[in-house]
C-alpha positions as CSV (number, residue, x, y, z in Angstrom):
1,M,12.9,9.1,-36.9
2,E,14.5,5.7,-36.9
3,S,13.9,3.8,-33.6
4,R,16.8,2.4,-31.5
5,V,16.5,-1.3,-31.2
6,L,16.2,-2.7,-27.7
7,P,18.9,-5.2,-26.6
8,G,18.2,-8.8,-27.4
9,P,17.9,-11.7,-25.0
10,G,21.0,-12.7,-23.2
11,P,23.1,-15.9,-23.7
12,G,21.9,-19.3,-22.7
13,G,18.2,-18.7,-23.7
14,L,17.4,-17.0,-20.4
15,P,14.1,-15.1,-20.4
16,G,13.7,-11.4,-20.3
17,F,16.0,-8.4,-20.6
18,D,19.3,-8.3,-18.8
19,A,19.3,-5.1,-16.6
20,R,22.9,-4.4,-17.6
21,A,22.0,-4.4,-21.3
22,L,19.3,-1.8,-20.5
23,A,21.9,0.3,-18.6
24,D,24.0,0.3,-21.8
25,Y,21.0,1.0,-23.9
26,Y,20.3,4.1,-21.7
27,F,24.0,5.2,-21.7
28,Y,24.6,4.9,-18.0
29,P,27.9,6.5,-17.3
30,G,30.4,3.6,-17.7
31,E,33.1,5.1,-15.4
32,F,30.8,4.9,-12.4
33,D,29.1,2.0,-10.7
34,G,27.5,3.6,-7.7
35,A,30.5,3.0,-5.4
36,G,30.2,5.1,-2.2
37,T,26.4,5.4,-2.5
38,S,23.6,3.5,-0.9
39,I,20.1,2.8,-2.2
40,A,17.3,2.4,0.4
41,L,14.3,0.2,-0.4
42,V,11.2,0.0,1.8
43,S,9.7,-3.4,1.6
44,L,6.1,-3.9,2.7
45,F,5.5,-7.5,1.8
46,G,7.6,-10.6,0.8
47,G,11.2,-11.1,1.3
48,Y,14.2,-12.6,-0.6
49,R,16.3,-15.8,-0.4
50,R,20.0,-15.2,-0.5
51,W,20.4,-18.4,-2.6
52,D,18.2,-16.8,-5.4
53,L,20.4,-13.7,-5.4
54,E,23.7,-15.8,-5.4
55,T,22.4,-17.8,-8.3
56,Y,21.5,-14.7,-10.3
57,F,24.7,-12.8,-9.7
58,T,26.9,-15.9,-10.3
59,A,25.2,-16.4,-13.7
60,A,25.7,-12.7,-14.5
61,F,29.4,-12.9,-13.5
62,L,28.8,-10.1,-10.9
63,P,29.7,-9.9,-7.3
64,M,26.9,-10.2,-4.7
65,P,25.9,-6.7,-3.7
66,V,26.2,-5.6,-0.1
67,I,22.7,-6.0,1.3
68,E,21.7,-4.8,4.8
69,D,18.3,-5.7,6.3
70,I,16.7,-3.3,8.7
71,S,13.6,-4.3,10.8
72,V,10.9,-1.7,11.2
73,D,8.1,-2.3,13.7
74,G,9.1,-5.9,14.0
75,A,8.9,-6.8,10.3
76,R,11.7,-8.9,8.9
77,N,12.9,-10.7,5.8
78,D,10.5,-13.7,5.6
79,P,10.6,-15.3,2.2
80,D,8.7,-18.4,3.2
81,R,5.6,-16.5,4.3
82,D,4.3,-15.8,0.8
83,P,6.6,-16.9,-2.0
84,D,4.5,-15.0,-4.6
85,A,5.2,-11.8,-2.7
86,N,9.0,-12.3,-3.1
87,V,9.0,-11.6,-6.8
88,G,9.0,-7.8,-6.6
89,L,11.7,-7.4,-3.9
90,T,14.0,-10.1,-5.4
91,R,13.7,-8.5,-8.8
92,D,14.4,-5.1,-7.4
93,L,17.6,-6.3,-5.6
94,E,18.8,-8.1,-8.7
95,V,18.2,-5.1,-11.0
96,L,19.8,-2.6,-8.6
97,G,22.7,-4.9,-8.0
98,S,23.2,-5.2,-11.7
99,V,23.0,-1.5,-12.8
100,A,24.7,0.0,-9.7
101,P,26.9,-2.9,-8.6
102,G,29.1,-0.7,-6.4
103,G,26.2,0.6,-4.3
104,R,25.1,-0.7,-1.0
105,L,21.5,-1.9,-0.8
106,R,19.6,-1.3,2.5
107,V,16.2,-3.0,2.8
108,Y,13.8,-1.6,5.4
109,F,11.3,-4.3,6.2
110,A,8.0,-2.7,7.4
111,P,4.5,-4.0,8.0
112,N,2.1,-3.7,5.1
113,N,-0.2,-1.2,6.7
114,E,-0.4,2.6,7.0
115,Q,1.8,2.8,10.1
116,G,4.3,0.5,8.5
117,I,4.4,2.8,5.4
118,V,5.0,5.9,7.5
119,D,7.6,4.2,9.8
120,G,9.3,2.4,6.9
121,I,9.8,5.6,4.8
122,G,10.7,7.6,7.9
123,S,13.3,5.1,8.9
124,A,14.9,5.2,5.4
125,V,15.0,9.0,5.5
126,F,16.2,9.6,9.0
127,D,18.5,6.6,9.6
128,S,21.7,8.2,10.6
129,G,23.7,5.1,9.7
130,S,22.5,4.7,6.2
131,D,24.1,7.6,4.2
132,A,21.6,6.9,1.5
133,S,21.8,8.6,-1.9
134,V,18.5,7.3,-3.4
135,I,15.3,5.9,-1.9
136,C,13.5,3.5,-4.2
137,L,9.8,2.9,-3.4
138,S,8.9,0.3,-6.0
139,W,5.4,-0.5,-4.6
140,E,2.3,1.5,-5.3
141,I,-1.2,2.2,-4.0
142,P,-4.0,3.7,-6.2
143,E,-4.2,7.3,-4.9
144,N,-8.0,7.0,-4.3
145,D,-7.2,4.3,-1.7
146,V,-5.1,6.5,0.6
147,D,-6.4,8.9,3.2
148,G,-5.2,12.5,3.9
149,M,-3.3,11.6,7.1
150,L,-1.2,9.0,5.3
151,V,-0.5,11.5,2.4
152,S,0.5,14.2,4.9
153,S,2.8,12.0,6.9
154,V,4.6,10.5,3.9
155,Q,4.8,13.9,2.2
156,S,6.5,15.4,5.3
157,D,9.1,12.6,5.2
158,V,9.7,12.9,1.5
159,Q,10.2,16.7,1.8
160,A,12.7,16.0,4.6
161,A,14.5,13.6,2.2
162,T,14.7,16.3,-0.4
163,M,16.1,18.8,2.0
164,Q,18.8,16.2,2.8
165,G,19.7,15.7,-0.8
166,L,18.0,12.3,-1.1
167,I,16.2,11.4,-4.3
168,V,13.0,9.4,-3.9
169,C,11.9,7.3,-6.9
170,A,8.4,5.7,-7.3
171,P,6.1,4.4,-10.0
172,S,3.7,6.9,-11.4
173,G,0.8,4.8,-12.5
174,A,-1.8,6.0,-15.0
175,T,0.4,5.0,-17.9
176,T,-2.4,2.9,-19.5
177,P,-6.0,3.7,-20.0
178,G,-8.1,3.1,-16.9
179,E,-5.1,2.9,-14.5
180,P,-5.2,5.4,-11.7
181,P,-2.2,7.5,-10.5
182,F,-0.1,5.8,-7.9
183,F,0.8,7.0,-4.4
184,P,3.5,7.9,-3.4
185,G,4.5,8.6,-7.1
186,V,2.1,11.5,-7.2
187,L,3.8,13.4,-4.4
188,P,5.6,16.6,-5.7
189,D,9.0,15.8,-4.2
190,V,9.1,12.3,-5.7
191,L,10.6,11.5,-9.0
192,S,7.5,10.0,-10.6
193,C,8.6,7.2,-13.0
194,G,6.4,6.1,-15.9
195,A,6.6,2.8,-17.8
196,T,7.6,2.3,-21.4
197,W,7.2,-1.1,-23.2
198,A,8.8,-3.3,-25.7
199,A,6.9,-3.5,-29.0
200,A,7.6,-5.7,-32.0
201,A,9.1,-4.1,-35.1
202,G,9.7,-6.9,-37.6
203,D,11.9,-9.5,-35.9
204,Q,13.2,-6.9,-33.3
205,L,11.9,-5.1,-30.3
206,V,11.7,-1.3,-29.9
207,E,10.8,0.9,-27.0
208,R,7.5,2.7,-27.1
209,P,5.1,4.5,-24.7
210,A,2.7,2.1,-23.0
211,Q,-0.3,1.5,-25.2
212,G,-2.7,4.4,-25.0
213,A,-0.3,6.5,-22.8
214,A,0.2,9.1,-25.5
215,D,-3.5,10.0,-25.3
216,L,-3.5,10.5,-21.5
217,T,-2.7,13.7,-19.6
218,S,-2.6,12.2,-16.2
219,T,-3.0,14.3,-13.1
220,S,-3.4,13.6,-9.4
221,A,-6.8,14.1,-7.7
222,I,-5.2,14.7,-4.3
223,I,-2.0,16.7,-4.9
224,P,-2.2,20.2,-6.4
225,R,0.0,21.1,-9.3
226,P,3.3,22.5,-8.2
227,D,4.2,26.0,-9.4
228,W,7.1,24.5,-11.5
229,Q,4.5,22.5,-13.5
230,A,2.2,25.5,-14.2
231,D,3.0,25.8,-17.9
232,V,3.3,22.1,-18.7
233,G,0.7,20.4,-20.9
234,R,-1.0,23.5,-22.1
235,G,-3.4,22.8,-25.0
236,R,-3.7,19.2,-24.0
237,R,-6.8,17.4,-22.8
238,G,-7.0,17.7,-19.1
239,R,-5.1,21.0,-19.0
240,R,-7.8,22.6,-16.8
241,D,-7.2,19.9,-14.1
242,R,-5.0,21.5,-11.6
243,G,-3.5,18.3,-10.1
244,R,0.1,17.3,-10.1
245,L,1.1,16.0,-13.5
246,I,2.7,12.5,-13.8
247,P,5.0,11.1,-14.8
248,D,8.2,13.2,-14.6
249,V,10.3,10.6,-16.5
250,S,9.9,7.1,-17.9
251,C,11.9,3.9,-18.4
252,F,11.5,0.4,-19.7
253,A,9.2,-1.8,-17.7
254,G,8.0,-4.7,-19.8
255,G,5.8,-5.5,-22.7
256,E,6.5,-8.6,-24.8
257,Q,9.3,-9.3,-22.4
258,G,10.1,-8.1,-18.9
259,L,13.3,-7.9,-16.9
260,R,15.1,-11.1,-16.1
261,C,15.2,-12.3,-12.5
262,Y,15.9,-15.5,-10.5
263,V,13.3,-16.0,-7.8
264,N,11.9,-18.9,-5.7
265,G,14.3,-21.2,-7.4
266,G,13.7,-20.4,-11.1
267,W,14.4,-18.0,-13.9
268,G,11.6,-15.6,-14.9
269,S,10.7,-12.4,-16.7
270,V,8.9,-9.8,-14.7
271,C,7.0,-6.7,-16.0
272,G,5.7,-3.8,-14.0
273,S,6.1,0.0,-13.7
274,D,8.0,-0.6,-10.5
275,A,10.9,-1.7,-12.7
276,A,11.1,1.8,-14.1
277,A,11.6,3.2,-10.6
278,C,14.4,0.7,-10.0
279,L,16.3,1.4,-13.2
280,W,16.1,5.2,-12.5
281,A,17.3,4.6,-8.9
282,G,20.3,2.7,-10.1
283,L,21.2,5.4,-12.7
284,L,20.9,8.2,-10.1
285,A,23.2,6.3,-7.7
286,R,25.8,6.3,-10.4
287,I,25.2,9.9,-11.2
288,H,25.4,10.9,-7.6
289,Q,28.8,9.2,-7.5
290,G,29.8,11.1,-10.6
291,T,28.7,14.5,-9.3
292,G,29.4,14.1,-5.6
293,R,26.5,16.3,-4.7
294,P,22.7,16.0,-4.3
295,W,20.2,16.7,-7.0
296,S,16.6,17.9,-6.8
297,P,15.3,16.1,-9.8
298,A,11.6,17.0,-10.2
299,F,12.1,20.8,-9.8
300,S,15.2,21.0,-12.0
301,L,13.7,18.8,-14.8
302,Y,10.8,21.3,-15.2
303,T,12.9,24.4,-14.8
304,G,15.9,23.6,-17.0
305,L,17.1,20.1,-17.6
306,G,14.0,19.0,-19.5
307,Q,13.9,21.9,-21.9
308,A,17.7,21.5,-22.4
309,G,17.1,18.0,-23.9
310,A,18.9,16.1,-21.2
311,L,16.6,13.1,-21.8
312,T,15.6,11.1,-24.9
313,P,12.2,10.2,-26.4
314,P,11.4,6.5,-25.9
315,G,13.2,4.5,-28.6
316,G,14.8,7.6,-30.1
317,P,18.3,7.6,-31.6
318,A,21.2,8.2,-29.3
319,D,21.5,11.8,-30.4
320,S,17.8,12.6,-30.1
321,A,16.5,14.9,-27.3
322,Q,13.1,15.4,-25.9
323,K,12.5,19.1,-25.0
324,E,8.8,19.0,-24.0
325,W,6.9,17.1,-21.3
326,E,4.8,14.4,-23.0
327,P,1.8,12.4,-21.6
328,G,2.8,8.9,-20.5
329,V,6.6,9.5,-20.7
330,G,7.2,12.9,-19.0
331,W,10.5,14.4,-20.0
332,G,11.6,11.2,-21.6
333,T,13.8,8.2,-21.0
334,P,17.4,8.2,-19.6
335,H,20.5,9.3,-21.5
336,G,22.8,8.8,-18.5
337,E,26.0,10.3,-20.0
338,R,24.1,13.5,-21.2
339,L,22.3,13.9,-17.9
340,L,25.5,13.6,-16.0
341,A,27.2,16.2,-18.2
342,R,24.3,18.6,-17.8
343,L,24.4,18.3,-14.0
344,R,28.2,18.7,-13.9
345,A,27.8,21.9,-16.0
């Protein structure tokens, strides 16, 4: 099967992949831009400078997205406290504002502790003024570093989000050998997003599973396997482990090049599995605009959409379809137009 070539670097010699080029690569529905939707982010560290965002979007010939800051437990946008911590949030805002430019971005600033995590997610879920469509939790914690009380509290909020029709995206972790599963990406009501990478193929780059990911069948040690995953991964190593399988889906997150961003006064290229969660969150905002109704992604992927070939194997041709769950990539990478058509049907 001939691989689809990843988009090349943008004009002007800027580093990294342009998020909009990746949206085209993944066939995001062109008639929708996320208008009328909002994406909630819970930020536990760092902040953003408006000047960085204005520079990025001016260079991209895009309007500045509507960004609203919400303080939780006294936390606020404080980009001067730790400039290194600004990279993740700034990159997230620039990616989401590029791939879902019509959406509203709401940033819930919360303290970087257990109470802050619970209150931050709870605020995003139950904020009556947000009208959120998607919640993007781009940070991660190794699941062996979280206690049962935190898991229970966050799971309760995520279940409430699902009941309200909110989709929660988070990185899965465990996409490279030795890497643990990530919380909250292991929770059953979260769309667990794995990372794919850019690999050299001659003088071009193609999308591939992260190195070693195809040999991993990653399961949670703290979350039991949901009923809708019971028949997934049979015959593979780890099939007797009854933990929740991850990831559900995958998306580009780095490799030889990462995603382009402008942060702390300069251009850069940032890799990380959290990028996959952001790209999926932006796509789902556009799909929500196109369908006008909520979607329960994890359950429906395993009970119908996945087997129907709604997604594509990493780097596969446009007409290729992945119809089985695979280690490291889940049900595959986005094909936005096909996914939207399946959901409309």
